[in-house]
C-alpha positions in Angstrom: -21.8 1.6 -20.6 -18.9 -0.6 -19.7 -15.8 0.0 -21.5 -15.2 -2.8 -24.2 -12.3 -4.8 -25.0 -10.1 -3.4 -28.2 -12.3 -6.0 -30.3 -12.7 -3.8 -33.1 -9.7 -2.1 -34.6 -7.8 -1.4 -37.8 -5.5 -4.6 -38.9 -2.3 -5.0 -36.8 0.9 -5.7 -38.4 1.7 -8.4 -35.9 -0.1 -10.6 -33.3 1.0 -13.1 -30.5 -1.8 -15.5 -29.7 -1.6 -17.9 -26.1 -3.9 -20.6 -25.2 -3.7 -21.4 -21.9 -5.1 -23.8 -19.0 -5.5 -23.3 -15.9 -3.8 -25.5 -13.3 -6.3 -26.5 -10.5 -5.6 -24.6 -7.4 -4.0 -21.9 -8.7 -7.1 -19.6 -9.8 -6.5 -16.7 -7.7 -3.1 -16.2 -9.6 -5.1 -15.7 -12.5 -7.2 -13.6 -11.0 -4.9 -11.3 -9.9 -3.3 -11.5 -13.2 -6.5 -10.4 -15.1 -7.0 -7.5 -12.9 -3.9 -6.2 -13.6 -3.8 -6.7 -17.1 -5.2 -3.0 -18.1 -2.1 -1.7 -15.9 0.2 -4.1 -17.6 -0.6 -3.0 -21.4 -0.4 0.5 -20.4 3.2 0.0 -18.9 4.3 -1.5 -22.3 2.1 0.7 -24.7 3.5 3.9 -23.2 7.1 2.9 -24.0 5.7 3.0 -27.9 2.5 4.9 -27.6 2.7 4.7 -31.8 2.4 1.2 -31.8 -1.1 0.5 -31.0 -0.6 -2.2 -28.8 -3.5 -4.1 -27.6 -4.4 -7.3 -25.5 -7.8 -8.9 -25.6 -8.8 -11.7 -23.1 -11.0 -14.2 -22.9 -12.2 -17.0 -20.8 -13.4 -20.3 -21.4 -16.6 -22.0 -20.3 -14.7 -24.5 -17.9 -12.8 -22.6 -16.4 -15.4 -19.7 -15.8 -17.1 -21.3 -13.2 -13.7 -21.8 -11.3 -12.4 -18.1 -11.4 -15.8 -16.2 -10.9 -19.0 -16.7 -8.6 -22.2 -14.8 -9.8 -23.9 -15.2 -13.0 -22.4 -16.5 -16.3 -22.5 -15.2 -20.0 -25.6 -16.8 -21.4 -23.9 -18.4 -24.5 -20.4 -19.5 -23.1 -20.5 -23.3 -23.8 -17.4 -25.5 -24.9 -16.6 -25.6 -28.6 -18.8 -27.9 -30.5 -16.5 -30.6 -32.1 -18.0 -31.2 -35.8 -17.4 -34.4 -37.9 -18.1 -34.2 -41.4 -17.9 -37.0 -43.9 -14.7 -35.9 -45.0 -13.3 -33.4 -42.5 -13.1 -32.5 -38.7 -13.1 -29.7 -36.6 -11.6 -30.8 -33.2 -12.6 -29.3 -30.0 -9.5 -28.9 -27.9 -8.5 -27.5 -24.4 -8.6 -23.8 -23.9 -9.5 -21.8 -20.5 -7.7 -18.3 -21.3 -7.3 -16.5 -24.8 -4.9 -13.6 -24.8 -4.8 -11.9 -28.2 -2.1 -9.4 -28.5 -1.9 -7.0 -31.4 0.6 -4.0 -32.4 2.0 -2.7 -35.0 5.5 -4.1 -33.7 6.3 -7.6 -32.6 8.3 -6.3 -29.9 5.4 -4.9 -28.3 3.4 -7.9 -28.4 6.5 -10.2 -27.3 6.8 -8.2 -24.3 3.5 -8.2 -22.8 3.2 -11.8 -23.6 6.3 -12.3 -21.5 5.1 -10.3 -18.5 1.8 -12.1 -18.4 3.7 -15.8 -18.8 5.9 -14.3 -15.8 2.9 -13.6 -13.7 1.4 -16.7 -14.3 4.5 -19.0 -13.8 3.4 -22.2 -12.3 -0.1 -21.3 -12.8 -1.1 -22.3 -16.1 -0.2 -24.7 -19.0 0.5 -23.3 -22.4 -1.9 -25.0 -24.9 -0.8 -22.9 -27.9 1.4 -20.0 -28.9 1.3 -18.6 -32.2 3.6 -15.5 -33.3 1.2 -14.2 -36.6 2.6 -11.4 -39.0 0.9 -9.5 -41.6 1.8 -10.7 -45.1 2.0 -8.4 -48.0 -1.6 -6.6 -48.7 -3.4 -8.5 -45.7 -3.2 -12.0 -47.8 -3.3 -15.4 -46.3 -0.5 -17.5 -46.9 -2.8 -18.9 -49.9 -2.6 -15.7 -51.6 -6.0 -14.0 -51.1 -7.3 -11.0 -49.1 -8.4 -12.4 -45.6 -11.1 -10.2 -43.9 -12.7 -8.4 -46.8 -16.1 -8.8 -45.5 -15.7 -7.3 -42.2 -18.2 -4.8 -41.2 -17.2 -1.3 -40.0 -18.8 1.5 -38.3 -21.9 0.8 -36.4 -22.6 -2.5 -38.2 -19.4 -3.6 -36.9 -20.4 -2.9 -33.2 -23.7 -4.2 -33.3 -22.3 -7.5 -34.7 -19.3 -7.9 -32.2 -20.8 -7.0 -28.7 -23.5 -8.4 -26.5 -26.6 -6.2 -26.3 -29.6 -6.1 -24.0 -30.2 -9.6 -24.7 -27.5 -10.4 -21.9 -27.6 -7.2 -19.7 -25.3 -8.8 -17.0 -22.7 -8.9 -19.9 -23.5 -6.1 -22.0 -20.5 -5.3 -23.8 -18.7 -8.5 -23.9 -17.9 -10.6 -26.7 -17.8 -14.1 -28.2 -14.5 -15.7 -29.9 -13.8 -18.4 -31.5 -10.3 -19.6 -32.5 -8.9 -22.6 -34.9 -5.6 -23.3 -36.0 -5.7 -24.3 -39.7 -2.6 -25.7 -41.5 -2.0 -25.7 -45.0 -1.1 -28.2 -47.9 1.0 -25.8 -49.9 2.0 -28.3 -52.4 -1.4 -29.4 -53.2 -2.6 -25.8 -53.2 0.2 -24.7 -55.4 -0.4 -27.1 -58.0 -3.8 -25.8 -58.6 -4.3 -22.9 -61.5 -4.9 -19.7 -59.9 -8.6 -19.6 -61.6 -9.2 -23.2 -60.0 -7.6 -21.6 -56.6 -10.5 -18.5 -57.1 -13.4 -21.1 -57.5 -12.6 -22.4 -54.3 -12.1 -19.4 -52.4 -15.0 -17.6 -54.3 -13.2 -14.5 -55.4 -10.2 -13.2 -57.8 -6.9 -13.8 -56.3 -5.3 -10.5 -57.6 -8.2 -7.6 -57.5 -10.0 -9.6 -54.4 -13.4 -9.5 -56.3 -16.3 -11.7 -55.3 -17.1 -13.9 -58.2 -20.7 -13.5 -59.7 -23.1 -15.9 -58.0 -23.3 -18.0 -61.7 -19.8 -18.5 -61.8 -19.1 -18.8 -57.8 -19.5 -22.6 -56.8 -21.9 -23.7 -54.0 -18.8 -25.3 -51.9 -16.7 -22.3 -52.2 -15.7 -20.6 -49.1 -17.3 -17.4 -49.7 -20.6 -18.8 -50.8 -20.5 -21.1 -47.3 -19.9 -18.5 -45.3 -22.9 -16.0 -45.9 -25.1 -16.4 -43.1 -28.4 -14.6 -43.0 -30.8 -14.0 -40.5 -34.9 -14.9 -40.5 -35.3 -12.1 -42.9 -32.4 -12.7 -45.2 -30.1 -9.8 -43.4 -26.7 -11.2 -43.8 -25.0 -11.5 -40.3 -21.3 -10.6 -39.7 -18.4 -11.3 -37.5 -14.9 -9.5 -37.4 -12.2 -12.0 -38.3 -8.6 -11.1 -37.2 -7.2 -14.3 -39.0 -3.2 -14.0 -39.1 -0.6 -16.0 -41.2 2.0 -18.0 -39.2 4.8 -20.6 -40.2 8.1 -22.0 -39.6 9.7 -22.2 -43.1 12.3 -25.2 -41.8 9.5 -27.7 -41.0 7.3 -26.5 -43.9 4.3 -25.4 -41.4 2.3 -23.0 -43.2 -0.8 -21.8 -41.5 -3.5 -19.3 -40.6 -4.7 -18.8 -37.3 -8.7 -18.1 -37.3 -10.0 -16.1 -34.8 -13.9 -14.6 -34.9 -15.4 -11.9 -32.6 -19.3 -12.2 -32.4 -21.9 -10.9 -30.6 -23.2 -14.5 -30.3 -21.3 -17.5 -31.3 -24.3 -19.0 -33.1 -23.0 -17.0 -36.5 -19.7 -18.2 -36.4 -20.8 -21.9 -35.4 -23.4 -21.7 -38.1 -20.5 -20.6 -40.7 -18.3 -23.4 -39.2 -21.4 -26.0 -39.8 -21.8 -25.1 -43.3 -18.1 -25.4 -43.9 -17.6 -29.0 -42.4 -20.8 -30.4 -42.3 -22.3 -29.1 -45.7 -25.7 -26.7 -46.0 -27.5 -29.1 -48.5 -26.3 -27.6 -51.4 -22.4 -28.3 -50.8 -21.0 -31.3 -48.8 -18.3 -29.4 -47.3 -16.3 -26.1 -47.9 -13.9 -27.0 -51.0 -10.9 -24.9 -48.9 -11.2 -27.9 -46.3 -9.7 -30.2 -49.0 -6.3 -27.8 -48.5 -6.3 -26.9 -44.7 -7.0 -28.7 -41.9 -8.1 -27.5 -38.4 -6.0 -28.9 -35.8 -7.7 -26.9 -32.8 -11.1 -25.4 -31.7 -11.9 -23.1 -28.7 -14.8 -20.6 -27.9 -14.1 -17.9 -25.1 -16.6 -15.0 -23.8 -14.6 -11.7 -23.7 -15.7 -9.5 -20.9 -15.7 -5.6 -20.4 -12.6 -4.0 -19.1 -14.6 -2.9 -16.4 -15.7 -6.6 -15.5 -11.6 -7.5 -15.7 -10.6 -4.4 -13.7 -13.2 -5.2 -10.7 -13.6 -9.1 -10.9 -16.7 -10.7 -8.9 -16.0 -12.7 -5.8 -14.0 -16.2 -6.6 -16.5 -19.2 -6.0 -17.4 -19.7 -2.3 -16.4 -16.5 -1.1 -18.9 -14.2 0.8 -19.5 -10.8 -0.5 -20.8 -7.6 1.3 -24.7 -7.5 0.3 -26.6 -4.2 1.5 -29.5 -5.4 3.4 -32.7 -2.7 3.7 -32.1 -0.9 6.8 -34.9 -1.5 9.2 -35.7 1.5 11.3 -32.9 1.1 13.7 -30.4 1.7 10.8 -29.2 -1.8 11.0 -25.7 -2.6 9.4 -25.2 -4.4 6.3 -24.9 -7.9 6.9 -22.5 -10.4 4.7 -24.6 -12.8 2.1 -23.3 -15.4 -0.1 -23.3 -14.2 -3.8 -26.2 -15.9 -5.4 -25.3 -18.1 -8.9 -27.5 -17.4 -11.2 -26.3 -19.2 -14.1 -28.4 -20.0 -17.4 -28.1 -22.0 -20.4 -30.0 -19.9 -22.5 -28.9 -19.4 -26.4 -29.8 -17.0 -29.1 -31.0 -18.3 -32.5 -29.2 -17.2 -35.7 -32.5 -14.9 -36.4 -31.8 -13.4 -33.3 -30.1 -10.2 -34.3 -32.9 -8.8 -36.5 -34.1 -5.5 -35.6 -31.0 -4.8 -33.7 
């Protein structure tokens, strides 16, 4: 089993998110950095081992074929923009995602600095977000965020690619969105009305009963089931962010899943409705500014990347009776466009 990236972990106290695009002609610089990523993380993390520094790297659809030859993840595609009657989930540029996570901001900052130093001139910065833990796992709206994250074996089954895409088993998919909150409008709502928007109590973090929870509440629209009625899960690592001087307050949504279908269905419910509700009521107070989808390869993949596009690789030929040497051959591209349906995880 290939070593997986540290997607599943207890909540961190600090994060930095970097979203980058790769400058044409500088792909080799990016490849060199990706192969050194494990070593850089160890170098920084060794200085404060109790800080639990992790760095998860993801690669977007447009960049994948510029960086790697050979097959590509079956469900990797650009983020699908959603245009509802009132709210929009935009698709924005993003070739690389770096998700730095630790119990100390200095560790995240230092590793991010070293990576950007290595990538100087090879990438353009699309977004940089410094997230922080807000009281007892709450977002800036005042509600606990991430209550429904799975744990144990259910988390593993929900997040990591399995035999359905054997070439990328142990990888994952991640969708990110940056939301800004209208805190003035939100704080004008009484607490009991806020609870109906979210679908949980504010102080105790208890889900509202079905006969009280509105159909357009955030909780109601984010419950996704397969064909047999089993709930499908993702792992959220959302973090609050903000700048007091500009009154910018937001949540950086980041959801890891075995298949992007699950997260995409949640977003369709939120922005387009599900037949019982026109949209997620939380969108009346929170605006999505960005949207990207990435594949998160295994550590083994990053440590030893496939050949770059157009490069030749040594492929062993069946030896003849005279023991002929191996001969070079072009790496075969085996890209596919298959996609799992929402019900594809049943029986896993």
